[in-house]
C-alpha positions as CSV (number, residue, x, y, z in Angstrom):
1,M,0.0,0.0,0.0
2,S,1.1,3.6,-0.6
3,C,-0.1,7.1,-0.1
4,E,0.5,10.6,-1.6
5,K,0.6,14.0,0.0
6,D,0.7,17.3,-1.7
7,I,3.1,19.8,-0.1
8,D,3.0,23.5,-1.0
9,F,6.4,24.9,-2.1
10,K,7.3,27.8,0.2
11,G,10.9,28.4,-1.0
12,T,12.1,31.0,-3.5
13,I,11.8,30.3,-7.2
14,S,15.2,30.8,-8.7
15,D,15.8,33.1,-11.7
16,P,16.8,31.4,-14.9
17,L,20.5,31.0,-15.7
18,L,22.3,30.9,-19.0
19,V,23.1,27.4,-20.2
20,L,26.1,27.0,-22.5
21,N,26.8,23.6,-24.1
22,A,29.6,22.8,-26.5
23,T,32.0,20.0,-27.3
24,L,34.8,21.1,-29.6
25,T,37.0,18.9,-31.8
26,P,39.7,19.6,-34.4
27,D,38.6,19.9,-38.1
28,S,35.2,21.2,-37.0
29,I,34.4,24.9,-36.6
30,V,33.6,26.2,-33.1
31,S,29.9,25.9,-32.3
32,I,28.0,26.5,-29.0
33,Q,24.4,26.4,-28.0
34,L,22.8,28.9,-25.5
35,T,19.6,28.2,-23.7
36,Q,17.9,29.3,-20.4
37,S,17.4,27.1,-17.4
38,Q,14.0,26.3,-16.0
39,F,12.8,26.0,-12.4
40,V,12.8,22.3,-11.4
41,L,9.2,22.5,-10.1
42,G,7.9,24.6,-13.0
43,E,6.0,23.5,-16.0
44,F,7.9,21.1,-18.2
45,K,8.5,22.6,-21.7
46,P,11.3,23.0,-24.2
47,F,14.2,25.1,-22.9
48,P,14.1,28.6,-24.3
49,T,16.9,29.4,-26.7
50,V,19.0,32.6,-26.6
51,R,19.1,34.5,-29.9
52,D,20.6,37.9,-29.0
53,A,23.8,37.1,-27.2
54,D,27.2,38.7,-27.8
55,V,29.6,35.7,-28.0
56,T,33.3,36.2,-28.3
57,L,35.9,33.4,-29.1
58,F,39.4,33.6,-27.7
59,V,42.2,31.3,-28.8
60,N,45.4,31.1,-26.8
61,G,44.6,34.3,-25.0
62,E,43.8,36.4,-28.1
63,M,40.4,37.4,-29.4
64,K,39.8,35.4,-32.5
65,E,36.2,36.2,-33.7
66,K,32.6,36.8,-32.8
67,L,30.3,33.8,-33.1
68,I,27.1,34.5,-35.1
69,H,23.7,33.1,-34.2
70,Q,22.4,30.6,-36.8
71,S,19.3,29.0,-35.4
72,D,17.9,27.4,-32.2
73,G,20.4,29.2,-30.0
74,I,23.4,27.8,-31.9
75,Y,26.3,30.2,-32.5
76,M,29.0,29.4,-34.9
77,G,32.2,31.0,-36.3
78,E,34.8,30.2,-38.9
79,Y,37.7,28.9,-36.7
80,S,38.6,25.2,-36.5
81,P,40.7,24.5,-33.4
82,V,43.9,22.5,-33.4
83,P,45.4,20.3,-30.7
84,K,46.6,22.1,-27.6
85,D,44.7,25.3,-28.5
86,E,43.3,26.9,-25.3
87,I,39.8,27.9,-26.3
88,K,37.7,30.4,-24.3
89,V,34.3,31.8,-24.9
90,E,32.7,34.8,-23.3
91,V,28.9,35.5,-23.5
92,I,27.1,38.7,-22.7
93,V,23.3,38.8,-22.7
94,D,21.1,41.6,-21.4
95,G,19.6,40.8,-18.0
96,Y,22.2,38.1,-17.1
97,N,25.6,38.0,-15.6
98,R,28.5,37.6,-18.1
99,I,29.4,33.9,-18.5
100,F,32.6,32.4,-19.7
101,S,34.4,29.1,-19.9
102,Q,37.5,27.5,-21.4
103,T,39.0,24.2,-22.5
104,V,42.2,22.8,-24.1
105,I,41.9,20.7,-27.3
106,P,43.5,17.3,-26.7
107,H,46.0,15.6,-29.0
108,K,44.7,12.7,-31.1
109,P,45.4,9.4,-29.2
110,I,48.5,7.5,-30.5
111,I,47.0,4.2,-31.7
112,T,48.6,1.3,-33.6
113,V,47.0,-1.9,-34.8
114,T,48.9,-4.8,-33.4
115,D,46.7,-7.8,-34.5
116,S,43.8,-8.4,-36.8
117,T,42.2,-11.7,-37.9
118,V,38.9,-12.6,-39.6
119,S,37.4,-16.1,-39.3
120,T,34.2,-17.7,-40.5
121,R,32.0,-20.5,-39.2
122,T,29.2,-22.3,-40.9
123,V,26.2,-23.8,-39.1
124,V,25.2,-26.6,-41.5
125,A,21.6,-27.0,-40.1
126,N,20.4,-23.6,-41.4
127,E,23.3,-22.8,-43.7
128,T,24.1,-19.7,-41.7
129,V,27.6,-18.3,-42.0
130,Y,29.1,-16.4,-39.0
131,R,32.1,-14.1,-39.2
132,T,34.3,-13.0,-36.3
133,L,36.7,-10.1,-36.4
134,K,39.4,-10.1,-33.7
135,L,41.1,-6.8,-33.5
136,Q,43.8,-5.6,-31.1
137,L,44.7,-1.9,-30.8
138,K,47.5,-0.4,-28.7
139,L,47.3,3.1,-27.1
140,N,50.6,4.8,-26.3
141,D,49.7,6.9,-23.3
142,I,51.9,10.0,-22.8
143,F,54.0,9.9,-19.7
144,N,53.6,12.6,-17.0
145,E,50.4,14.0,-18.6
146,E,46.9,13.8,-17.3
147,N,44.8,12.0,-19.9
148,Y,41.2,10.9,-20.1
149,Y,39.8,8.5,-22.7
150,Y,36.6,6.9,-24.1
151,I,35.9,4.0,-26.4
152,K,32.8,3.4,-28.4
153,G,31.7,1.4,-31.5
154,A,29.1,1.3,-34.2
155,R,27.9,-1.3,-36.7
156,N,26.6,0.3,-40.0
157,Y,24.7,-1.4,-42.8
158,Y,25.0,-0.1,-46.3
159,W,23.4,-0.8,-49.7
160,E,25.3,0.6,-52.7
161,D,27.2,2.9,-50.3
162,K,24.0,4.3,-48.9
163,L,23.8,4.1,-45.1
164,L,20.6,2.1,-44.2
165,L,21.0,1.6,-40.5
166,S,23.5,2.4,-37.7
167,L,23.6,0.4,-34.5
168,P,25.8,1.1,-31.4
169,I,28.1,-1.7,-30.3
170,S,28.1,-2.3,-26.6
171,L,31.7,-2.4,-25.4
172,D,32.5,-3.5,-21.8
173,L,35.8,-2.1,-20.6
174,S,36.3,-5.2,-18.3
175,S,36.4,-7.4,-21.5
176,V,38.2,-5.0,-23.9
177,L,41.1,-4.4,-21.4
178,K,41.4,-7.9,-19.9
179,N,44.6,-8.7,-21.7
180,N,46.6,-5.9,-20.0
181,V,49.0,-6.9,-17.3
182,I,47.5,-4.7,-14.5
183,D,47.1,-5.2,-10.8
184,E,43.5,-6.3,-10.0
185,D,42.8,-3.3,-7.7
186,I,44.2,-0.9,-10.3
187,F,42.2,-2.6,-13.1
188,N,38.9,-2.3,-11.1
189,E,39.7,1.4,-10.5
190,I,40.3,2.0,-14.2
191,I,37.1,0.3,-15.5
192,G,35.0,2.2,-12.9
193,N,32.7,-0.4,-11.4
194,D,30.2,2.3,-10.4
195,L,29.5,3.3,-14.0
196,D,26.5,2.2,-16.0
197,K,27.7,-0.8,-18.0
198,N,24.8,-0.6,-20.4
199,R,26.2,2.5,-22.1
200,S,28.1,2.1,-25.4
201,A,30.7,4.8,-24.4
202,N,33.2,3.8,-21.7
203,L,35.4,6.3,-19.9
204,F,38.7,5.8,-18.1
205,S,41.7,7.9,-17.1
206,D,45.5,7.2,-17.0
207,L,45.8,8.2,-13.4
208,L,47.1,4.8,-12.3
209,I,48.7,3.7,-15.6
210,D,50.5,6.9,-16.6
211,G,52.8,6.4,-19.6
212,E,51.9,2.7,-20.1
213,N,50.9,1.0,-23.3
214,I,47.2,0.0,-23.2
215,L,45.9,-2.9,-25.2
216,F,42.3,-3.0,-26.5
217,D,40.9,-6.4,-27.7
218,F,37.8,-6.3,-29.7
219,H,35.8,-9.4,-30.8
220,L,33.1,-8.4,-33.3
221,S,30.8,-11.0,-34.8
222,D,28.1,-10.9,-37.5
223,I,26.3,-13.1,-39.9
224,I,27.5,-13.1,-43.5
225,G,24.3,-14.6,-44.9
226,S,21.2,-16.4,-43.8
227,I,18.4,-14.3,-45.4
228,T,18.6,-14.5,-49.1
229,S,15.5,-12.6,-50.2
230,V,13.1,-10.0,-49.0
231,N,9.5,-10.1,-50.3
232,G,10.6,-12.6,-52.8
233,D,13.5,-10.5,-54.2
234,E,17.0,-11.8,-53.7
235,L,19.4,-9.5,-52.0
236,D,22.1,-8.3,-54.3
237,D,25.8,-8.2,-53.6
238,D,25.9,-4.5,-52.8
239,M,25.0,-5.0,-49.2
240,S,27.8,-4.4,-46.7
241,I,28.4,-4.1,-43.0
242,E,30.9,-1.6,-41.6
243,Y,32.5,-1.7,-38.1
244,I,33.7,1.6,-36.6
245,I,35.9,1.6,-33.4
246,E,36.6,4.9,-31.9
247,I,39.1,5.7,-29.2
248,G,39.2,9.3,-28.1
249,E,40.9,11.6,-25.6
250,I,38.6,14.1,-23.9
251,S,39.3,17.2,-21.8
252,V,39.2,16.9,-18.0
253,E,36.0,19.0,-17.9
254,L,34.1,16.7,-20.3
255,Y,35.3,13.7,-18.4
256,H,34.0,15.0,-15.1
257,Y,30.8,16.1,-16.7
258,L,30.1,12.7,-18.3
259,I,30.9,10.8,-15.0
260,S,28.6,13.1,-13.1
261,V,25.7,12.7,-15.6
262,N,26.1,8.9,-15.4
263,K,26.0,9.0,-11.6
264,A,23.0,11.4,-11.6
265,L,21.1,9.0,-13.9
266,V,21.9,6.0,-11.7
267,N,20.8,7.9,-8.6
268,E,17.6,9.0,-10.3
269,D,16.5,5.4,-10.5
270,M,17.2,4.8,-6.8
271,P,14.3,6.0,-4.7
272,F,16.3,6.6,-1.5
273,F,19.4,8.2,-3.1
274,E,20.0,11.9,-2.9
275,P,20.1,13.7,-6.3
276,F,23.7,13.9,-7.7
277,R,24.9,17.4,-8.8
278,V,26.0,17.4,-12.4
279,Y,29.4,18.9,-13.0
280,T,29.6,22.3,-14.8
281,N,32.6,24.5,-15.8
282,I,30.5,27.5,-16.9
283,E,31.3,30.6,-14.7
284,N,28.1,32.4,-13.7
285,G,26.0,29.8,-15.6
286,I,25.6,26.1,-16.1
287,G,26.3,23.6,-18.8
288,I,29.6,22.1,-20.2
289,F,32.3,23.5,-22.4
290,G,34.6,20.6,-23.3
291,S,36.6,19.1,-26.1
292,Y,37.8,15.8,-27.6
293,N,40.0,14.3,-30.3
294,S,39.5,10.8,-31.6
295,Y,41.1,8.0,-33.6
296,R,38.6,6.0,-35.7
297,L,39.1,2.7,-37.3
298,K,36.7,1.5,-40.0
299,T,36.5,-1.8,-41.7
300,R,33.8,-3.1,-44.1
301,F,32.7,-6.5,-45.3
302,K,30.2,-7.9,-47.8
303,T,27.0,-9.4,-46.3
304,K,23.6,-10.7,-47.3
305,F,22.1,-10.5,-43.8
306,L,19.7,-7.9,-42.7
307,P,19.2,-7.1,-38.9
308,Y,15.7,-7.3,-37.6
309,D,15.1,-3.5,-37.6
310,L,16.2,-3.2,-41.2
311,Y,14.4,-6.3,-42.4
312,F,11.2,-5.0,-40.9
313,S,11.5,-1.7,-42.7
314,Y,12.3,-3.6,-46.0
315,S,9.3,-5.9,-45.6
316,Y,6.7,-3.3,-44.8
């Protein structure tokens, strides 16, 4: 049995704050989004966007350009940052305190492919052919430098080079990193046992493995062919499946933000847990201003197998 009781709010309704969100990366122009916060007990509605802000971009301590409003609170310029750029933005909006934040663009992770094998296995009963890609990558961590990383993967299906479907690959750090020679306590600290394992993006730092080479072992399996036709039409040979493995380095601000968001979502599902405060590095406002730089490996194979979601869309 349960009961409910309405309690009148007798506190002070806080004024809205400016919310700045941006994740910068090399080879993409600087872009930020400005919105306004809402009172937590107020009416749920889309966050109002800010269209009349004065946004200034600074690079390595020097004013670079003014960002121009495009749409939906998004401000863009013409500058694409490079590794080790110190990027700062300053925002002035009438009726609000001046907000600002900064981040440093990371280097691209130093990755080498140390092993790669492809094997196939046929199940005679239903003539299904399975393929397994075993891939090992080595990350050379920079000694005496604070680094934060993530890994994620995707499985894309193409027809005549047209992307039909993209599915995330669930990667578990405890499996991907298991072939590293690391003390068990250090290993458990690295993989972060308190993180949500159902997410496709995994985060870790080099705090306890500074300057070490880190091995990533991926086992990716798919079906080469079991479905030969859809609605009576035989699938042609232009179907292909592409694997994308991404290992990226992220700024310390973005790392702490993602960790805090993860913990906040976990606590949200626990009825007796206190709400967890999400990290922000926006002075006089809220949000996140971070950066990342990634290494991406792509490999594509021919296939005649359609995943259920894609098969359903083809059939109907």
